[in-house]
LUMZA-28777 format. One record per residue (C-alpha): residue in one letter; x, y, z. Coordinates in steps of 0.05 Angstrom, whole numbers, plus 5000, padded with zeros to 4 digits. Example, Ala and Ser with C-alpha at 12.3 -4.5 7.8 and 13.67 -1.06 7.14 Angstrom:
# LUMZA-28777
A524649105156 S527349795143 
# end
This chain:
# LUMZA-28777
M815677348468 G818777558401 E817578248372 H813777968314 T809077568361 F807978218404 N806478648341 H801578088318 M798178088384 V797478838384 E794478828314 C789578268332 T787378598396 A786279308369 P778679188355 L778178818422 D780279468456 L773279738440 V770079098466 F773979108531 H772779868538 S765379778529 L765279188579 A768779618632 D762079958648 A757179568695 T750979848661 R753379618592 R755178918618 D748078888649 M745179108583 L748778568546 R746678038599 R739178248587 L740278268512 S742977568514 Q735977328537 A732177718483 E732578328437 K729878958467 T727779648446 I731780248473 G725880398519 E725779678546 L733379718559 A732480368595 R727080138644 P731379878701 Y735980468702 A734981148732 V737981508673 S735381858610 L733681518545 A739381938518 A744281628567 I741980948549 A742581108473 K749881308487 H751080658522 V748080278463 N752480678415 V758680458453 L756579738450 E754779818377 R761780138360 A764979528394 G760779048351 L757278768411 V750378968390 T746579188329 K740779668323 Q735079588275 R729580078262 T722579758263 G717180298254 K718680828307 E722780368352 K729780178350 I730879428365 V737679248398 K740478548385 I746678228413 V752278008367 P754677368396 D760677278348 T764177898378 I763477618449 K766176948424 A772277298394 A773577648461 E772676988497 A777576658448 H782577208461 L782077128536 S782476368532 Q789576428504 Y791376758571 E787576248611 K791575688578 L798276048591 W796576188665 A793775488675 A800575208650 R804275678695 Y799975468756 D800874738739 A808574838737 L808475208803 E804274658835 E809174138811 L815174548837 L811674638905 N809873878909 K817173698893 E819774198947 T814773918997 Q816873218983 E824273408988 N823073759054 D819373159081 T825172699062 W830073169094 Q825773199159 R825372439162 S832872359151 K834272899206 S829572529253 K832971859241 S840072169256 R837472439322 K834871759341 T841371419324 R845371909365 R841171799428 T842171059429 
# end
């Protein structure tokens, strides 16, 4: 990989650092899963967890800084909504690596198949030479 390509990747992934950092926490991943089904208030998000509302608010702030959710005040409540475009951007970034590794696995499989075929051919020729020596 050339230096220009590497620098470009670093520049492109810098905002994704926040996304991947926020996804490193199981509670935040679960919150996103639940938000993907429907928007929720902070109180609704907090229900299944044995933590304070302040702790949930901190988790939501991390998700918001990463661009994974937005908060909107409706009366006294803060409604939290998922931002699918950010998740799509992270998925697109990871799919580049998936394609790279898939190609490498395909090349490895091809190499192993070729080696197995060559080994089988060698074993058959070795077996034939033993038979001809016996007779």
